[in-house]
VEXVEX-491630 format. One record per residue: x, y, z of N, C-alpha, C, CB in turn. Coordinates in pm, 1 decimal. Atoms other than C-alpha are relative to their C-alpha. Glycine has a CB too. Layout:
VEXVEX-491630
+----------+----------+----------+----------+----------+----------+----------+----------+----------+----------+----------+----------+
:     n_c1 :     n_c2 :     n_c3 :    ca_c1 :    ca_c2 :    ca_c3 :     c_c1 :     c_c2 :     c_c3 :    cb_c1 :    cb_c2 :    cb_c3 :
+----------+----------+----------+----------+----------+----------+----------+----------+----------+----------+----------+----------+
:        X :        Y :        Z :        X :        Y :        Z :        X :        Y :        Z :        X :        Y :        Z :
...
+----------+----------+----------+----------+----------+----------+----------+----------+----------+----------+----------+----------+
***
This chain:
VEXVEX-491630
+----------+----------+----------+----------+----------+----------+----------+----------+----------+----------+----------+----------+
:     n_c1 :     n_c2 :     n_c3 :    ca_c1 :    ca_c2 :    ca_c3 :     c_c1 :     c_c2 :     c_c3 :    cb_c1 :    cb_c2 :    cb_c3 :
+----------+----------+----------+----------+----------+----------+----------+----------+----------+----------+----------+----------+
:     72.1 :     -6.6 :   -125.5 :    -64.9 :   1310.8 :   -944.1 :     97.1 :     43.0 :    110.3 :    -66.3 :   -136.7 :     33.4 :
:    -84.9 :    -50.5 :   -108.4 :     73.2 :   1491.9 :   -639.9 :     17.1 :   -106.0 :    108.0 :    -59.8 :    128.5 :     60.7 :
:    -27.1 :     94.8 :   -107.6 :    233.8 :   1288.5 :   -366.7 :    -74.8 :     41.1 :    124.9 :    150.5 :     -9.4 :     28.4 :
:     69.0 :    -24.5 :   -125.8 :     37.1 :   1254.7 :    -44.7 :    102.0 :     28.0 :    108.6 :    -89.3 :   -119.7 :     38.6 :
:   -100.6 :    -11.0 :   -104.6 :    347.3 :   1219.1 :    168.6 :    136.7 :    -27.5 :    -61.0 :    -29.6 :    -97.9 :    117.4 :
:   -135.0 :     24.0 :     47.4 :    723.3 :   1216.2 :    124.2 :     70.4 :   -109.3 :     79.5 :     80.0 :    127.5 :      6.3 :
:    -62.9 :    103.2 :    -82.1 :    789.6 :    945.5 :    384.0 :    -94.7 :   -119.0 :     12.9 :     37.8 :     55.9 :    140.2 :
:     79.8 :    119.7 :    -21.2 :    669.9 :    600.0 :    473.9 :   -106.7 :     26.0 :    106.0 :     89.5 :   -118.2 :     41.2 :
:    110.1 :    -15.6 :    -94.7 :    334.7 :    586.9 :    653.1 :    -19.6 :   -130.2 :     76.6 :   -130.7 :     40.9 :    -72.8 :
:     30.5 :    116.2 :    -83.4 :    239.3 :    351.9 :    935.8 :   -145.9 :    -37.5 :    -18.3 :     30.9 :     28.4 :    149.5 :
:    140.9 :     39.8 :      5.6 :    -85.5 :    162.0 :    970.4 :    -87.2 :    102.9 :     70.9 :    -19.6 :   -139.4 :     63.2 :
:     76.6 :   -101.6 :    -72.0 :   -198.7 :    425.8 :   1220.3 :    -19.9 :    124.0 :    -86.8 :     70.6 :     37.7 :    131.5 :
:     11.3 :   -115.3 :     90.2 :   -125.9 :    704.4 :    969.6 :   -106.4 :    -24.9 :   -106.5 :    135.8 :     30.1 :    -66.9 :
:     97.5 :     32.9 :    104.8 :   -327.3 :    527.6 :    699.9 :   -141.3 :     -9.1 :     56.6 :     37.4 :   -132.2 :    -68.3 :
:    131.1 :     10.5 :    -63.8 :   -612.3 :    454.8 :    941.3 :    -58.2 :    139.8 :     24.1 :     10.4 :    -78.2 :    133.6 :
:     46.7 :   -136.9 :    -23.0 :   -634.1 :    823.5 :   1033.6 :    -36.7 :     68.2 :   -131.3 :    107.2 :     81.6 :     73.4 :
:     23.6 :    -64.1 :    129.3 :   -612.7 :    935.2 :    670.2 :   -133.6 :    -43.0 :    -60.3 :    113.7 :    -32.8 :    -96.5 :
:    121.1 :     51.8 :     63.1 :   -899.4 :    711.0 :    557.0 :   -113.5 :    -24.4 :     98.3 :     31.1 :   -127.4 :    -72.0 :
:    102.2 :     11.0 :   -105.1 :  -1092.5 :    713.3 :    885.3 :    -55.5 :   -141.5 :     12.9 :   -114.0 :     96.4 :    -28.1 :
:     35.3 :    140.2 :    -23.1 :  -1089.9 :    338.1 :    929.2 :     87.1 :    -49.9 :    114.6 :     19.7 :    -87.9 :   -130.4 :
:    -75.9 :     56.5 :   -111.3 :   -954.3 :    112.7 :   1203.2 :    136.2 :    -53.5 :    -41.3 :    -78.7 :   -109.7 :     64.3 :
:   -133.4 :     55.8 :     24.4 :   -594.0 :     -1.4 :   1235.1 :     -8.8 :   -144.1 :    -50.0 :     84.7 :      6.2 :    128.0 :
:     15.3 :    140.3 :     40.0 :   -708.5 :   -361.9 :   1204.1 :    -44.1 :    -12.0 :   -145.5 :   -100.9 :    -70.5 :     90.9 :
:     45.4 :      1.9 :    139.0 :   -882.0 :   -284.6 :    874.1 :    116.9 :     27.2 :    -93.7 :   -112.0 :    103.7 :    -22.5 :
:   -117.5 :    -30.1 :     81.6 :   -561.8 :   -132.6 :    733.7 :     90.4 :   -122.8 :     -5.8 :     77.2 :    122.5 :     56.6 :
:    -85.1 :    120.2 :     -2.7 :   -361.5 :   -438.1 :    845.0 :    -59.8 :   -112.6 :    -84.8 :     19.4 :    -48.6 :    145.1 :
:     65.9 :    105.9 :     77.7 :   -618.7 :   -673.9 :    691.5 :     12.2 :     27.8 :   -149.7 :   -148.9 :    -12.1 :     39.9 :
:    -12.0 :    -34.5 :    141.9 :   -614.8 :   -487.2 :    358.2 :    142.9 :    -21.6 :    -49.3 :    -42.8 :    146.0 :    -23.8 :
:   -140.7 :     21.4 :     36.9 :   -233.3 :   -497.7 :    356.4 :     33.1 :   -149.0 :     -3.1 :     93.7 :     73.0 :     98.7 :
:    -30.3 :    142.8 :    -10.2 :   -218.9 :   -863.4 :    461.5 :    -60.5 :    -78.7 :   -115.8 :    -51.2 :    -55.4 :    132.6 :
:     65.8 :     72.7 :    108.5 :   -465.2 :   -979.2 :    195.5 :     48.1 :     43.7 :   -137.1 :   -149.2 :     18.1 :      8.9 :
:    -49.7 :    -46.2 :    128.5 :   -289.7 :   -778.7 :    -75.6 :    -90.9 :    100.1 :    -67.8 :     20.7 :   -115.7 :    -89.8 :
:     90.3 :    -98.4 :     58.4 :   -578.3 :   -541.8 :   -135.7 :     69.4 :    135.7 :    -12.5 :   -127.9 :     12.7 :     85.0 :
:    -80.4 :   -121.8 :      2.2 :   -343.7 :   -251.3 :    -54.4 :    147.0 :    -37.9 :     -7.8 :    -27.9 :     88.0 :    125.0 :
:   -143.9 :     28.0 :      7.1 :     24.5 :   -254.6 :   -157.3 :     70.7 :     54.1 :    123.9 :     61.5 :     61.7 :   -127.8 :
:    -74.6 :    -43.7 :   -118.8 :    270.1 :   -229.6 :    130.5 :    135.1 :    -69.2 :      3.4 :    -79.4 :    -29.8 :    130.2 :
:   -126.5 :     66.0 :    -30.8 :    615.3 :   -316.5 :    254.7 :    -13.0 :    -53.0 :    141.1 :    123.5 :     97.5 :    -14.7 :
:      8.7 :     59.1 :   -132.8 :    639.7 :   -549.4 :    547.9 :    138.9 :     -6.0 :     60.5 :    -63.9 :   -140.9 :     -5.4 :
:   -125.8 :     -0.5 :    -73.2 :    915.5 :   -500.5 :    800.7 :    -26.3 :    -74.5 :    130.2 :     53.4 :    147.1 :     25.7 :
:     32.8 :     82.8 :   -116.4 :    896.7 :   -784.4 :   1051.4 :   -150.8 :    -18.0 :      8.1 :     54.7 :     63.5 :    131.0 :
:    145.7 :      8.9 :    -16.8 :    543.5 :   -767.2 :   1187.1 :    -70.7 :    129.5 :    -37.3 :    -33.8 :    -36.6 :    143.2 :
:     54.9 :   -132.3 :     27.1 :    493.9 :   -405.8 :   1081.5 :    -24.6 :     20.5 :   -149.0 :     93.8 :    107.7 :     52.8 :
:     29.5 :    -37.5 :    137.3 :    336.1 :   -273.5 :    763.0 :     34.7 :    146.9 :    -17.6 :   -149.1 :    -27.5 :    -35.8 :
:    -33.7 :   -137.8 :     32.9 :    473.2 :     43.0 :    602.4 :    -41.7 :     26.4 :   -144.2 :    152.5 :     27.7 :     20.5 :
:     51.6 :    -38.2 :    130.5 :    340.8 :    231.6 :    301.9 :     87.7 :    111.0 :    -57.3 :   -148.5 :     45.8 :      9.7 :
:    -88.3 :    -97.3 :     63.7 :    584.5 :    411.7 :     69.1 :    -85.1 :    109.2 :    -65.4 :     92.6 :    -68.9 :   -105.3 :
:     76.2 :   -105.7 :     68.9 :    485.9 :    739.0 :   -101.8 :    -67.5 :    -49.4 :   -127.7 :     91.5 :    116.3 :    -33.6 :
:     61.6 :     54.7 :    120.9 :    425.2 :    551.2 :   -429.6 :   -118.8 :    -89.9 :     34.2 :    103.5 :    -78.5 :    -81.4 :
:    109.4 :     87.2 :    -42.9 :    212.2 :    293.6 :   -248.9 :   -116.0 :     82.4 :     53.3 :     48.2 :    -99.1 :    106.9 :
:    106.3 :    -87.2 :    -49.7 :     18.9 :    573.2 :    -78.2 :    -79.0 :     60.1 :   -115.8 :     58.6 :    111.7 :     88.0 :
:     68.0 :    -51.3 :    118.7 :    -57.9 :    723.6 :   -420.2 :    -89.5 :   -107.5 :    -61.8 :    102.6 :     50.0 :   -103.4 :
:     76.6 :    111.2 :     56.5 :   -172.2 :    382.7 :   -545.0 :   -123.3 :    -30.1 :     85.5 :     88.5 :   -125.6 :    -11.8 :
:    112.9 :     24.0 :    -89.9 :   -393.6 :    332.6 :   -238.9 :   -104.7 :    109.3 :    -16.2 :     47.6 :     -7.1 :    146.3 :
:     94.1 :   -110.7 :     21.3 :   -547.9 :    677.1 :   -293.3 :    -82.5 :    -24.6 :   -126.0 :     75.4 :    135.1 :    -10.7 :
:     72.5 :     32.5 :    122.5 :   -640.5 :    567.2 :   -647.4 :    -97.3 :   -115.5 :     22.2 :     98.0 :    -34.8 :   -111.8 :
:     87.7 :    114.1 :    -29.9 :   -783.6 :    239.3 :   -516.3 :   -122.8 :     48.2 :     77.0 :     76.2 :   -108.8 :     81.6 :
:    110.5 :    -50.2 :    -82.0 :   -994.4 :    421.7 :   -257.2 :    -93.4 :     87.3 :    -83.2 :     53.9 :     79.5 :    120.4 :
:     80.5 :    -86.3 :     85.5 :  -1111.2 :    674.2 :   -518.4 :    -75.3 :    -79.7 :   -106.9 :     88.5 :    104.7 :    -66.1 :
:     67.6 :     84.5 :     98.0 :  -1216.5 :    384.5 :   -741.4 :     61.3 :      6.9 :   -138.4 :   -143.6 :     37.8 :     -8.3 :
:    -64.5 :    -13.9 :    130.0 :   -978.4 :    477.1 :  -1023.3 :     83.3 :   -122.1 :    -36.1 :     87.0 :    123.3 :     -1.6 :
:    -84.2 :    117.8 :     22.3 :   -779.9 :    156.5 :   -984.7 :    -50.8 :   -112.9 :     87.2 :    149.9 :     30.3 :     30.3 :
:     41.8 :    116.1 :    -77.0 :   -857.7 :   -193.0 :   -869.8 :    115.9 :    -48.2 :     85.8 :    -50.1 :   -112.7 :    -92.9 :
:   -102.6 :     48.2 :    -91.2 :   -667.6 :   -323.7 :   -568.4 :     33.3 :   -145.0 :    -23.9 :    -43.5 :     18.9 :    142.0 :
:    -38.5 :    139.8 :      8.8 :   -497.0 :   -656.0 :   -529.5 :    126.2 :    -18.4 :    -81.4 :   -111.8 :    -81.3 :    -59.8 :
:   -122.7 :     30.1 :     70.3 :   -190.9 :   -819.9 :   -667.3 :    -32.1 :    -48.2 :   -139.9 :     82.2 :   -104.2 :     75.7 :
:     11.0 :     56.0 :    133.4 :   -149.7 :   -886.9 :  -1033.6 :    134.7 :    -60.9 :    -38.2 :    -44.1 :    108.2 :   -103.0 :
:   -121.1 :     74.0 :     35.2 :    101.2 :  -1114.6 :  -1199.9 :    108.3 :     90.6 :    -56.5 :    -32.7 :   -108.6 :   -100.1 :
:    -99.7 :    -87.7 :     60.3 :    271.9 :   -836.1 :  -1395.4 :     75.5 :     80.0 :    105.2 :    -66.1 :     94.2 :    -99.0 :
:    -65.1 :    -79.0 :   -103.4 :    341.0 :   -627.0 :  -1087.0 :     92.2 :    -87.3 :     84.6 :   -104.3 :     68.6 :     88.6 :
:    -83.0 :     92.5 :    -77.4 :    473.9 :   -928.8 :   -895.7 :    124.8 :    -36.7 :    -79.8 :    -79.8 :   -127.5 :     37.7 :
:   -114.0 :     35.5 :     84.0 :    695.7 :  -1029.5 :  -1188.1 :     98.2 :    116.5 :     -9.8 :    -47.4 :    -41.7 :   -140.1 :
:    -87.7 :   -117.7 :      7.6 :    831.1 :   -673.2 :  -1218.8 :     76.5 :     18.8 :    130.7 :    -82.1 :    126.7 :    -32.1 :
:    -66.8 :    -13.1 :   -129.7 :    908.0 :   -662.9 :   -846.3 :    108.3 :   -105.4 :     16.5 :   -101.5 :    -11.1 :    114.2 :
:    -99.7 :    106.7 :    -10.1 :   1089.6 :   -996.5 :   -864.8 :    120.9 :     29.2 :    -89.5 :    -62.6 :   -135.6 :    -38.0 :
:   -110.7 :    -37.2 :     88.2 :   1295.4 :   -877.2 :  -1162.4 :     84.8 :    109.8 :     63.1 :    -53.2 :     46.2 :   -136.7 :
:    -71.5 :   -110.4 :    -64.5 :   1386.1 :   -561.7 :   -972.1 :     85.6 :    -51.4 :    115.1 :    -99.0 :    106.2 :     51.1 :
:    -75.4 :     54.7 :   -110.1 :   1496.3 :   -763.3 :   -669.1 :    119.6 :    -82.2 :    -46.4 :    -89.5 :    -83.9 :     85.7 :
:   -107.4 :     87.9 :     46.7 :   1706.4 :  -1005.0 :   -871.8 :    108.7 :     76.7 :    -74.5 :    -56.9 :   -108.6 :    -90.0 :
:   -100.1 :    -79.6 :     76.4 :   1886.3 :   -725.1 :  -1061.8 :    106.8 :     56.5 :     89.6 :    -67.5 :    114.4 :    -75.2 :
+----------+----------+----------+----------+----------+----------+----------+----------+----------+----------+----------+----------+
***
């Protein structure tokens, strides 16, 4: 799948891309429905996360956190 962007996107960028409100993007990120990186109070979306969100929006993938992805992220951080 082709990358949507080569840099991190802001909540405003994602809101414009999907034609939804900034608050909706923040809520989806906060609840874990959309993967994101949190920097202080700000949410940022990496290119890989943007691809994953595109699949979620298209209905090809279900959103939300799963135990395997969390465990893999923790292993990556501890390495």
